[in-house]
C-alpha positions as CSV (number, residue, x, y, z in Angstrom):
1,M,14.6,-15.3,16.3
2,E,13.1,-11.9,15.5
3,Q,10.7,-10.2,17.9
4,P,7.8,-8.0,17.0
5,G,8.9,-4.5,16.3
6,E,12.5,-5.4,15.5
7,Y,13.8,-3.6,12.4
8,E,16.8,-3.5,10.2
9,I,18.2,-1.8,7.1
10,L,17.3,-3.5,3.8
11,F,18.9,-1.1,1.3
12,H,20.8,2.2,1.7
13,W,22.4,4.7,-0.7
14,N,24.4,7.9,-0.6
15,H,22.4,8.7,-3.8
16,L,20.4,6.7,-6.3
17,D,22.0,5.5,-9.5
18,W,20.7,3.6,-12.6
19,L,21.7,0.9,-15.0
20,F,21.8,2.8,-18.2
21,P,21.7,1.4,-21.8
22,D,25.0,3.0,-22.6
23,D,27.9,4.7,-20.9
24,A,27.3,8.1,-22.6
25,S,23.9,8.3,-20.9
26,H,25.3,7.4,-17.6
27,Q,28.1,10.0,-17.9
28,E,25.6,12.7,-18.7
29,F,23.6,11.8,-15.7
30,L,26.7,12.0,-13.5
31,R,28.1,15.1,-15.1
32,N,24.9,17.1,-14.6
33,E,24.5,15.7,-11.1
34,Y,20.9,14.7,-11.8
35,W,21.2,12.2,-9.0
36,K,20.8,15.1,-6.6
37,N,17.2,15.3,-7.8
38,A,16.4,11.6,-7.3
39,M,14.3,10.9,-4.3
40,P,13.1,7.3,-3.5
41,A,9.4,7.2,-2.9
42,G,7.1,4.2,-3.4
43,F,8.9,1.0,-2.4
44,K,7.1,-2.3,-3.3
45,V,7.8,-6.0,-3.3
46,D,6.1,-8.5,-5.6
47,L,4.9,-12.1,-4.9
48,D,8.3,-13.4,-6.1
49,G,10.3,-11.2,-3.8
50,N,11.5,-8.6,-6.5
51,F,11.9,-5.1,-5.2
52,Y,10.7,-1.9,-7.0
53,L,11.0,1.8,-6.4
54,S,9.3,4.9,-7.8
55,V,11.2,8.1,-8.2
56,P,9.0,11.1,-9.1
57,R,10.1,13.5,-11.8
58,W,9.8,16.7,-9.7
59,E,13.2,17.9,-10.9
60,P,15.2,17.5,-14.1
61,G,17.1,14.4,-15.2
62,I,15.3,11.5,-13.6
63,P,15.9,8.6,-16.0
64,A,12.9,6.5,-15.1
65,T,10.0,7.1,-12.7
66,V,9.4,3.4,-12.0
67,N,12.2,1.0,-11.4
68,R,13.2,-2.5,-10.3
69,I,16.1,-2.8,-7.9
70,E,18.9,-4.9,-9.2
71,I,22.1,-5.7,-7.3
72,L,25.4,-5.3,-9.1
73,D,28.6,-5.9,-7.2
74,G,26.7,-5.6,-4.0
75,K,25.2,-2.2,-4.8
76,P,21.5,-1.7,-5.4
77,L,20.9,0.0,-8.7
78,L,17.7,1.0,-10.5
79,A,16.6,-0.5,-13.8
80,P,13.6,1.1,-15.6
81,Y,10.4,-0.9,-15.2
82,P,8.7,-2.2,-17.2
83,S,11.1,-0.7,-19.8
84,W,12.8,2.5,-21.0
85,E,10.0,3.0,-23.5
86,M,7.3,2.9,-20.8
87,N,9.2,5.6,-18.9
88,Q,9.6,8.0,-21.9
89,V,9.1,11.6,-21.0
90,G,6.5,13.4,-23.1
91,D,4.6,10.2,-24.1
92,P,1.2,10.4,-22.4
93,D,0.8,6.6,-22.8
94,A,4.0,6.0,-20.9
95,L,4.7,6.6,-17.2
96,Q,5.5,10.3,-16.6
97,C,5.7,10.9,-12.9
98,V,4.8,8.2,-10.3
99,L,4.8,8.8,-6.6
100,G,2.3,6.3,-5.1
101,W,1.5,2.9,-6.5
102,D,0.6,-0.6,-5.4
103,I,0.8,-4.3,-6.3
104,D,-2.4,-6.2,-5.8
105,E,-3.1,-9.7,-4.6
106,Q,-3.2,-10.9,-8.2
107,G,0.3,-9.7,-8.9
108,R,-0.7,-6.6,-10.9
109,A,1.0,-3.2,-10.5
110,W,-1.3,-0.2,-10.3
111,F,0.7,2.9,-11.1
112,L,-0.8,6.3,-10.2
113,D,0.8,8.7,-12.7
114,Q,0.7,12.3,-11.5
115,G,1.3,13.4,-15.1
116,H,3.2,16.6,-14.0
117,I,6.9,16.9,-15.2
118,Q,8.8,19.2,-12.9
119,G,5.6,20.7,-11.6
120,Q,4.3,21.8,-15.0
121,P,0.6,21.3,-15.9
122,C,-0.2,17.8,-17.2
123,I,-0.6,17.2,-20.9
124,D,-3.8,15.5,-21.8
125,G,-3.7,11.7,-21.1
126,S,-0.6,11.8,-18.9
127,Q,-2.6,11.9,-15.7
128,K,-3.8,8.3,-15.3
129,I,-4.0,5.0,-13.5
130,L,-2.0,2.3,-15.4
131,C,-2.4,-1.4,-14.5
132,W,0.4,-3.7,-15.5
133,D,0.5,-7.5,-15.2
134,I,3.9,-8.3,-13.7
135,K,3.9,-12.0,-14.5
136,A,2.7,-11.6,-18.1
137,N,4.7,-8.4,-18.5
138,K,1.9,-6.7,-20.4
139,L,-0.4,-3.7,-20.1
140,V,-3.8,-4.6,-18.5
141,D,-5.5,-1.2,-18.6
142,S,-4.9,2.5,-18.7
143,I,-7.5,4.9,-17.2
144,K,-7.2,8.5,-18.1
145,I,-8.0,10.9,-15.2
146,P,-9.4,14.0,-16.9
147,D,-9.1,17.7,-15.9
148,E,-12.6,17.9,-14.5
149,I,-11.8,15.1,-12.0
150,A,-8.2,16.3,-11.1
151,S,-7.1,19.7,-12.3
152,Y,-4.2,19.4,-14.8
153,K,-2.8,22.5,-13.1
154,A,-3.5,22.0,-9.4
155,S,-3.6,18.2,-8.9
156,F,-0.9,16.2,-7.0
157,L,-2.1,12.5,-7.2
158,N,-0.4,11.1,-4.1
159,D,-1.4,7.5,-3.5
160,L,-4.1,4.9,-4.2
161,M,-5.8,1.8,-2.8
162,I,-7.1,-1.1,-4.9
163,D,-10.3,-3.0,-4.0
164,N,-10.6,-5.9,-6.5
165,Q,-13.2,-7.5,-4.3
166,N,-15.8,-4.8,-4.9
167,G,-14.2,-3.3,-8.0
168,F,-13.0,0.2,-6.9
169,V,-9.9,2.3,-6.8
170,Y,-9.5,5.1,-4.2
171,I,-7.0,7.9,-4.8
172,A,-5.7,10.7,-2.5
173,D,-5.1,14.0,-4.3
174,S,-3.0,16.5,-2.4
175,G,-3.9,19.4,-4.8
176,I,-0.7,21.3,-4.0
177,Y,-0.3,23.4,-7.1
178,S,-3.0,26.0,-6.1
179,D,-3.8,28.4,-3.3
180,P,-6.0,27.4,-1.5
181,L,-5.0,23.8,-2.0
182,E,-7.4,21.5,-4.0
183,G,-7.2,18.4,-1.9
184,G,-9.7,15.6,-2.3
185,L,-10.4,12.0,-2.9
186,I,-11.1,10.3,-6.3
187,V,-13.1,7.1,-6.7
188,Y,-12.9,4.8,-9.8
189,N,-15.5,2.2,-10.5
190,M,-13.8,-0.7,-12.4
191,R,-17.1,-2.1,-13.7
192,T,-18.6,1.1,-15.1
193,R,-15.2,2.9,-15.7
194,E,-16.6,6.0,-14.1
195,L,-14.6,8.4,-12.0
196,R,-15.9,10.7,-9.2
197,R,-14.2,13.3,-7.1
198,V,-15.4,13.7,-3.5
199,L,-14.5,15.7,-0.4
200,H,-13.0,18.4,-2.6
201,Q,-11.4,21.0,-0.3
202,H,-13.1,19.3,2.7
203,V,-11.4,19.9,6.0
204,S,-10.2,16.3,6.0
205,T,-8.4,16.7,2.7
206,Q,-6.9,20.1,3.2
207,D,-3.8,21.4,5.0
208,V,-4.1,23.1,8.4
209,P,-3.5,26.8,7.9
210,G,-0.2,28.0,9.3
211,Y,0.9,24.5,10.3
212,W,4.7,24.4,10.7
213,F,6.5,21.2,11.5
214,E,10.0,20.1,12.3
215,I,11.9,16.9,12.0
216,A,14.9,16.4,14.4
217,G,14.6,20.0,15.4
218,K,14.8,21.4,11.9
219,K,12.0,23.3,10.2
220,I,11.1,21.7,6.8
221,W,11.3,25.0,4.8
222,P,13.0,27.8,6.8
223,D,11.0,30.6,5.2
224,R,7.5,29.2,4.8
225,P,5.3,26.3,6.0
226,M,5.0,23.3,3.8
227,R,1.4,22.8,2.5
228,T,0.1,19.4,1.4
229,G,-3.5,18.1,1.4
230,A,-4.8,14.5,1.3
231,D,-1.7,12.3,1.3
232,G,-1.6,8.9,3.0
233,I,-4.5,6.5,2.2
234,A,-5.3,3.0,3.5
235,L,-8.1,0.4,3.1
236,S,-9.2,-1.9,5.9
237,A,-8.8,-5.7,5.3
238,D,-12.6,-6.2,4.9
239,K,-12.7,-3.3,2.4
240,K,-15.4,-1.5,4.4
241,T,-13.4,1.4,5.7
242,L,-11.2,3.9,3.9
243,Y,-8.6,5.9,5.9
244,W,-6.7,9.0,4.9
245,C,-4.9,12.1,6.2
246,A,-3.3,15.3,4.9
247,L,0.4,15.6,5.3
248,T,0.4,19.1,6.9
249,A,-2.1,18.1,9.5
250,R,-2.2,15.6,12.3
251,H,-5.7,14.1,12.3
252,L,-6.7,10.7,10.8
253,Y,-10.0,10.4,9.0
254,C,-12.1,7.5,7.8
255,I,-15.4,6.7,6.0
256,D,-17.5,3.7,5.3
257,T,-16.7,2.8,1.7
258,S,-20.4,2.2,0.9
259,F,-20.7,6.0,0.8
260,L,-18.0,6.2,-1.9
261,Q,-19.2,3.2,-4.0
262,D,-22.6,4.6,-4.8
263,F,-22.1,7.5,-7.1
264,T,-25.7,8.7,-6.7
265,I,-25.1,9.7,-3.0
266,P,-25.0,13.5,-2.7
267,A,-21.7,15.1,-1.9
268,G,-23.1,16.6,1.3
269,T,-24.1,13.2,2.6
270,I,-20.6,11.9,2.0
271,E,-19.1,14.9,3.8
272,E,-21.4,14.2,6.8
273,A,-20.3,10.6,6.9
274,V,-16.6,11.4,7.4
275,V,-15.3,10.4,10.8
276,D,-12.5,12.4,12.5
277,L,-10.5,9.7,14.4
278,G,-8.4,12.3,16.2
279,D,-4.8,13.6,16.6
280,K,-2.0,11.1,15.8
281,G,0.5,13.2,17.7
282,T,2.5,13.6,14.5
283,N,2.0,14.4,10.8
284,T,2.1,11.6,8.3
285,D,3.3,10.9,4.7
286,G,2.1,7.3,4.3
287,L,-0.5,4.8,5.6
288,G,-0.9,1.1,5.5
289,A,-3.2,-1.6,6.8
290,D,-2.7,-5.2,7.9
291,N,-5.3,-8.0,7.8
292,L,-6.0,-7.8,11.5
293,G,-7.5,-4.3,11.2
294,N,-4.5,-2.3,12.3
295,I,-3.6,1.0,10.5
296,Y,0.0,2.0,10.3
297,Y,1.2,5.5,9.7
298,T,4.5,7.1,9.1
299,M,5.6,9.6,11.7
300,L,7.4,12.6,10.2
301,E,7.7,14.6,13.5
302,G,8.0,11.4,15.5
303,Q,10.6,9.8,13.2
304,G,9.3,6.3,12.8
305,I,6.1,4.3,12.4
306,G,2.9,4.4,14.5
307,V,-0.1,2.2,14.7
308,Y,-3.8,3.0,15.1
309,D,-6.0,0.3,16.7
310,P,-9.6,0.8,15.4
311,K,-11.0,-1.4,18.1
312,Q,-9.5,0.6,21.0
313,C,-9.4,3.9,19.0
314,T,-5.8,4.4,20.1
315,F,-2.6,5.7,18.5
316,R,0.8,4.6,19.6
317,P,4.4,4.7,18.3
318,L,5.6,1.3,17.1
319,I,9.1,2.1,15.9
320,T,11.3,5.2,16.4
321,D,14.9,5.9,15.3
322,K,16.7,9.2,14.9
323,R,18.0,8.0,11.5
324,M,14.4,7.9,10.2
325,V,14.3,11.3,8.7
326,W,11.2,11.9,6.6
327,V,9.6,8.4,6.7
328,D,7.7,7.8,3.5
329,G,5.5,5.1,1.9
330,M,5.2,1.6,3.3
331,T,4.4,-1.9,2.0
332,F,4.1,-5.4,3.4
333,D,6.1,-8.5,2.1
334,N,5.1,-12.2,2.2
335,H,7.0,-12.9,5.4
336,G,5.5,-10.7,8.1
337,Y,7.6,-7.6,7.5
338,L,6.5,-4.0,7.2
339,I,8.8,-2.2,4.7
340,F,9.2,1.5,4.5
341,N,11.8,4.1,3.5
342,N,13.2,7.4,4.7
343,N,14.2,9.8,2.0
344,R,15.1,13.0,3.8
345,L,12.9,14.9,1.3
346,H,13.3,18.4,2.8
347,E,17.1,18.0,3.0
348,L,17.4,16.4,-0.5
349,F,15.5,19.2,-2.3
350,G,16.9,21.8,0.1
351,R,20.4,20.8,-1.1
352,E,21.5,20.0,2.5
353,L,22.6,16.4,2.2
354,D,26.2,15.2,2.6
355,W,26.4,13.2,-0.5
356,D,29.3,11.1,0.8
357,D,27.1,9.6,3.5
358,P,26.2,6.1,2.5
359,Y,23.0,6.2,4.7
360,N,21.4,9.3,3.2
361,L,18.5,7.2,1.8
362,I,17.4,4.0,3.6
363,V,14.8,1.3,3.1
364,W,13.9,-0.4,6.4
365,K,12.1,-3.6,7.2
366,A,10.3,-4.3,10.5
367,F,9.1,-7.6,11.8
368,L,5.4,-7.4,12.9
369,A,4.7,-11.1,13.7
370,V,1.2,-10.9,12.1
371,D,-0.3,-12.5,9.0
372,I,0.2,-9.5,6.7
373,G,-1.6,-9.2,3.4
374,T,-4.8,-10.9,2.1
375,S,-3.9,-14.3,3.5
376,A,-0.9,-16.4,4.4
377,T,0.0,-19.8,5.7
378,K,2.3,-19.9,8.8
379,A,4.2,-22.6,10.5
380,L,5.4,-22.0,14.1
381,L,7.9,-24.3,15.8
382,F,8.1,-24.3,19.6
383,D,10.6,-26.0,21.9
384,A,9.6,-28.3,24.8
385,D,9.1,-25.2,27.0
386,L,6.8,-23.6,24.5
387,N,9.3,-20.9,23.5
388,L,8.7,-19.8,19.9
389,E,11.8,-20.8,17.9
390,I,10.8,-20.5,14.2
391,V,8.2,-18.7,12.2
392,C,7.9,-19.5,8.5
393,R,5.4,-17.8,6.2
394,R,4.1,-18.3,2.7
395,R,1.6,-15.9,1.0
396,N,-1.5,-17.5,-0.5
397,L,-2.9,-16.3,-3.8
398,V,-6.4,-15.0,-3.6
399,L,-8.5,-14.8,-6.8
400,E,-10.6,-11.7,-6.5
401,Q,-12.8,-10.0,-9.0
402,A,-15.3,-7.2,-9.1
403,G,-18.7,-8.3,-7.8
404,G,-17.3,-9.7,-4.5
405,K,-15.6,-12.9,-5.7
406,S,-12.8,-14.1,-3.3
407,E,-11.6,-17.7,-3.9
408,Q,-8.5,-19.8,-3.4
409,D,-7.1,-22.8,-5.1
410,P,-7.2,-25.7,-2.4
411,E,-4.2,-27.4,-4.0
412,D,-2.2,-24.2,-3.7
413,L,-3.3,-24.0,0.0
414,L,-2.1,-27.6,0.6
415,D,1.2,-26.9,-1.1
416,G,1.6,-23.9,1.2
417,V,1.1,-25.9,4.3
418,L,3.6,-28.5,3.3
419,E,6.1,-25.8,2.2
420,V,6.1,-23.9,5.5
421,M,6.2,-27.1,7.6
422,T,9.1,-28.4,5.7
423,E,10.9,-25.1,5.9
424,A,10.4,-24.9,9.7
425,L,11.7,-28.4,10.3
426,K,14.7,-27.9,8.2
427,A,15.6,-24.7,10.0
428,R,16.1,-26.6,13.3
429,D,16.5,-30.2,12.1
430,H,14.0,-31.3,14.8
431,S,12.0,-33.7,12.7
432,D,13.0,-36.8,14.8
433,H,12.0,-35.0,18.0
434,L,8.6,-33.6,16.8
435,A,6.1,-34.2,19.6
436,G,3.0,-33.1,17.7
437,V,1.4,-31.0,15.0
438,V,-1.6,-28.6,15.6
439,F,-3.6,-26.9,12.8
440,S,-5.6,-23.8,13.3
441,S,-7.5,-21.3,11.2
442,Q,-9.0,-18.0,12.1
443,M,-11.9,-17.6,9.6
444,Y,-14.2,-19.7,7.4
445,S,-13.9,-21.1,3.9
446,I,-16.2,-23.5,2.0
447,L,-15.6,-25.8,-1.0
448,A,-17.3,-28.8,-2.7
449,L,-15.6,-32.3,-2.5
450,D,-16.4,-35.5,-4.3
451,A,-16.9,-38.8,-2.5
452,Q,-13.1,-39.4,-2.4
453,G,-12.5,-36.0,-0.9
454,T,-11.1,-34.5,-4.1
455,P,-11.9,-30.7,-4.5
456,L,-14.5,-30.0,-7.1
457,T,-14.3,-26.2,-6.8
458,N,-12.1,-23.5,-5.5
459,S,-12.4,-22.6,-1.8
460,L,-14.7,-19.6,-1.2
461,T,-13.1,-17.4,1.5
462,W,-14.9,-15.5,4.2
463,L,-14.3,-12.3,2.1
464,D,-16.5,-13.5,-0.7
465,R,-19.5,-11.2,-0.9
466,R,-21.4,-12.6,-3.8
467,A,-24.1,-13.8,-1.5
468,A,-24.5,-10.5,0.3
469,E,-27.9,-9.6,-1.3
470,I,-29.2,-13.1,-0.6
471,A,-28.2,-12.7,3.1
472,V,-30.1,-9.5,3.3
473,R,-33.2,-11.2,2.0
474,L,-32.8,-14.1,4.4
475,R,-32.5,-11.8,7.4
476,Q,-36.0,-10.5,6.6
477,H,-37.4,-14.1,6.6
478,A,-39.5,-15.2,9.5
479,G,-37.1,-18.0,10.3
480,A,-34.0,-15.8,10.4
481,R,-33.8,-15.7,14.2
482,Q,-34.0,-19.5,14.4
483,I,-31.2,-19.9,11.9
484,S,-28.9,-17.6,13.9
485,L,-29.8,-19.4,17.2
486,S,-29.1,-22.8,15.6
487,T,-25.8,-21.9,14.0
488,G,-24.5,-19.4,16.4
489,C,-23.8,-17.0,13.5
490,P,-25.7,-14.0,12.2
491,I,-27.0,-14.3,8.6
492,D,-24.2,-12.8,6.6
493,S,-22.2,-13.9,3.5
494,V,-19.1,-14.1,5.8
495,F,-20.5,-17.3,7.4
496,P,-20.9,-20.6,5.4
497,L,-24.0,-21.6,7.3
């Protein structure tokens, strides 16, 4: 039985390699030693458990910038995703250079294309957000990010967060190809298709001047400090708070997303709304958030993963290991695991790796023992002394759309309950000794039933915000206080009064 904080290796490589369409292409890749330029970056897992990895094209010879991991003879190899054609260098409609990306609760991949090939200025159209439906295997949308929003010369689009509930995408731009840096945040409105750049060269999105850092006692670049602006970015579970940090700095920042969603709010007002949450005790190259409100951050100097508790306003290390050299992006799977990688960035591009070491590049998974993601059904099996024996999880699909919609299929929820209960009982074969079953739920949902108890609608989750404006009007009503006293709940769209 795994305990919270336990971790293990999921994949490891001495260097990355691909499944090529022909042997000649593979031999050229090996002969030119292009694998020495291949750094694992954005690791993701979809709803069906398939694994993916981005490899940015910062150096020559990277076959594909987005890939699915396939196991051949026990070895994890990379296969271009969604295809070779969609990874064609020089085609602005294809994926050019992807570092950060995400898979949303609807099973769609959102690729943040930096557009730069080997650090050269972007060609028009190559810098973009590309949304791909994994199940249907088709393009959903492609949103060009123009030069006036992110400089074709200076930009370094690092990572993004997707908010389908309210209809926004948030992007961290490190702005590394200029001096001074051009760090900032970019907001995309899905409904209006407008883009806005905010916090341009703000203290929260810029590097700290003269900041040198070391990992395992080694300076990152021996002759100069590394300089990178806004990097890690995370969105709270309720979509109300956006977090970010620069890589060559230690402080974590946040802002109420309402300041970012209204494009008429002046830039100065947004700057004043930024909250400095303090020093993490380490610099960071990736952020993540669980559905309990915790914010996870990679620890470069600390060599591991840390966690920020917004309720207590505290930072603390969660996992540390001397093998975790340059801990990068993170993701969450459907079973309570935090997954992250260490890619030894400074040693890889500094040509300092021992390429015979099978553990140069590692993907880790750590058990968190929390309901990770938008929502999940869990079955916990205890013995007679109330010792936890088994935890089984199954992620639930949440149907979210711009405008605040957040619904679930009640039949799918029931299937999930039966699935995890069956899995838990099979794991210990205790079905004939089962003393009792207890059901619990943290938050509220509401749905309509007919006289026989058959669902007539989807279940509206507590995250559904379509009644937010109605709730505001009701709070101004003379009887608002009595409603709150009678129900025990404030008037808010969260509560099905």
